[in-house]
C-alpha positions in Angstrom: -40.7 187.6 171.3 -38.6 184.4 171.8 -39.4 183.2 168.4 -38.7 186.4 166.8 -35.1 186.6 168.7 -34.4 183.2 167.5 -35.3 184.3 163.9 -32.6 187.3 164.2 -30.1 184.8 165.6 -30.5 182.5 162.8 -30.5 185.5 160.2 -27.2 186.5 161.6 -25.8 183.1 161.6 -26.5 183.0 157.8 -24.9 186.4 157.2 -22.1 185.5 159.2 -21.3 182.2 157.5 -22.0 183.5 154.0 -19.9 186.3 154.3 -16.9 184.2 155.5 -17.3 181.7 152.8 -17.8 184.3 150.0 -14.6 185.9 151.2 -12.4 182.7 151.2 -10.5 181.3 148.4 -11.4 178.5 146.5 -9.1 176.1 148.5 -10.7 177.4 151.6 -14.4 177.0 150.6 -14.9 173.8 151.6 -14.1 174.6 155.3 -16.7 174.5 157.9 -18.5 177.5 158.5 -18.1 179.6 161.6 -21.4 179.4 163.9 -22.4 181.8 166.3 -25.0 181.6 169.0 -26.4 183.7 172.1 -29.1 185.0 174.0 -29.4 188.4 172.2 -28.1 189.8 168.8 -28.4 193.0 167.1 -26.3 194.5 164.2 -26.3 196.4 161.1 -26.5 194.4 157.6 -25.0 197.1 155.4 -22.1 197.9 157.8 -21.3 194.2 158.2 -21.2 194.1 162.2 -23.3 192.2 164.9 -23.2 192.0 168.7 -23.9 188.9 170.3 -24.6 188.9 174.1 -25.4 186.6 176.7 -24.1 182.8 176.5 -22.1 183.6 173.5 -20.5 180.5 171.6 -18.4 181.0 168.6 -17.6 177.6 167.1 -15.1 177.0 164.2 -13.9 173.7 163.2 -12.2 172.4 166.5 -11.8 175.6 168.1 -14.9 176.6 170.3 -14.9 180.2 172.1 -17.2 181.2 175.0 -17.9 184.6 176.4 -20.4 186.9 177.7 -20.4 189.5 174.7 -18.7 189.4 171.5 -18.6 192.1 168.5 -18.5 190.7 165.4 -16.9 192.7 162.3 -18.2 190.5 159.1 -16.1 192.6 156.9 -12.8 192.5 158.6 -13.1 188.7 159.6 -12.6 189.6 163.5 -14.2 189.4 166.6 -13.7 191.0 170.0 -14.8 188.9 173.0 -15.2 190.7 176.4 -16.3 188.8 179.9 -15.1 185.4 180.7 -13.1 184.4 177.7 -12.7 180.7 177.2 -11.1 178.9 174.0 -11.0 175.4 173.9 -9.0 173.7 171.3 -7.5 170.2 170.9 -4.6 169.8 173.6 -5.2 173.6 174.6 -7.8 175.7 176.7 -7.2 179.5 177.6 -9.0 181.8 179.8 -8.9 185.8 179.8 -11.1 188.8 180.3 -10.6 189.7 176.6 -9.8 188.4 173.2 -9.7 189.9 169.9 -9.9 187.4 167.3 -9.3 187.0 163.5 -11.4 184.0 162.4 -9.9 184.0 159.0 -6.2 183.8 160.0 -7.3 181.8 163.1 -5.2 183.7 165.6 -5.9 186.1 168.4 -4.7 188.2 171.4 -5.9 187.4 174.9 -5.8 190.2 177.6 -5.8 190.5 181.1 -5.4 187.5 183.9 -4.4 185.1 180.8 -4.5 181.5 181.9 -3.6 178.9 179.3 -3.5 175.0 180.0 -1.7 172.6 177.7 -2.7 168.9 178.4 -0.3 166.2 178.2 -0.3 164.3 174.9 0.6 160.7 174.3 1.2 158.5 171.5 -0.5 155.3 170.6 1.8 153.2 172.6 1.3 155.3 175.5 4.5 157.5 175.3 4.5 161.1 176.3 5.2 163.1 173.5 4.0 166.6 174.9 4.3 167.4 178.5 1.5 169.3 180.3 2.1 172.8 181.6 0.3 175.9 182.6 1.0 179.3 181.7 -0.2 182.8 183.2 0.4 186.0 181.6 -0.8 189.7 181.3 -1.1 189.2 177.5 -1.1 186.1 175.0 -1.0 185.9 171.3 -2.0 182.5 170.2 -2.2 180.8 166.8 -5.0 178.0 166.7 -3.8 176.0 163.6 0.0 175.8 164.8 -0.3 176.2 168.5 2.4 178.5 168.4 2.3 181.4 171.0 3.9 184.6 172.5 3.2 185.7 176.0 4.0 188.9 177.9 5.2 189.0 181.5 4.6 185.3 181.5 5.1 182.5 184.1 5.2 179.0 182.9 4.9 175.8 185.1 5.5 172.2 184.3 6.5 169.0 186.3 10.3 169.9 185.5 10.5 173.4 185.9 9.2 176.8 186.7 10.1 179.7 184.0 9.5 183.5 184.4 10.2 186.2 181.8 8.8 189.5 180.1 8.6 187.5 177.0 7.9 183.8 176.7 7.7 182.4 173.0 6.9 178.8 172.1 7.2 176.9 168.8 4.9 173.7 169.1 6.3 172.0 166.0 9.7 172.1 167.2 8.6 171.9 171.0 11.1 174.8 171.6 10.4 177.6 174.5 12.3 180.5 174.7 12.2 182.8 177.9 13.5 186.4 177.1 14.3 189.5 179.1 15.0 189.0 182.9 14.6 185.3 182.2 14.3 182.9 185.0 14.3 179.2 185.4 14.1 176.8 188.3 14.4 173.0 187.6 12.7 171.0 189.9 16.1 169.4 191.4 16.5 173.1 192.9 18.7 174.5 190.2 18.3 178.4 189.6 19.3 179.9 186.4 19.1 183.6 185.4 19.6 185.4 182.0 18.5 187.2 179.4 17.6 184.3 177.1 16.9 180.6 178.1 16.1 178.1 175.3 14.5 175.0 176.6 14.1 171.8 174.3 11.0 170.1 175.8 11.7 167.0 173.6 15.1 166.3 174.8 14.3 168.3 178.3 17.7 170.4 177.9 18.2 174.4 178.2 20.9 176.7 177.1 21.2 180.2 178.8 22.9 183.3 177.1 23.8 186.8 178.2 24.3 187.8 181.9 24.1 184.5 183.2 23.9 183.4 186.6 23.2 179.6 188.0 22.5 178.8 191.6 23.1 175.4 192.7 21.8 173.8 195.9 24.2 171.8 198.0 22.8 169.9 200.7 24.8 169.4 203.9 26.4 165.9 204.3 25.3 164.0 207.4 27.5 163.3 210.1 28.4 159.7 210.9 
């Protein structure tokens, strides 16, 4: 029985990777195939779908996805992952209850109790080029190739500040963070800022606030002589 199950798994891996390579344009045909493994797998060759259950691991180049169950649409090049979803990618790890992922475009949306952790990055001289942060949100759209993301009802923490907003957008190339709609920012110095739009330049460690701006500055009592 175990041998038969293994044959089915290998069969579906071949179909899965073969379908992906056949649909890709010539410039992308040299990319590594997507590999899928799990304890149990079933599906339909003609309708081009498969369901993998138990210790599911999907590997695509530097991206590794883990979950309890995945339904893969070989025609649309998409996968829906449910149950203890984990994405590991250079600099980034993301946990959620569910993920809808397009493995051709290398992007997806995470749902329910989303937690993203970005590692600190240093250059060859040991200088910090990217600060570490933790993001928690109800929904997160993430692009694996660019590391750009959009989070709904998010809260982001770094060593320098805490940011909250109904929408948080991030551009990794520019290292620009936008906190939008009921935006809130608290610096480690205690300064609090509120507005409809807060832009944070993570390279320069500066911020700008627009629309309905409120700033609260803590003032310490002077010590009496």
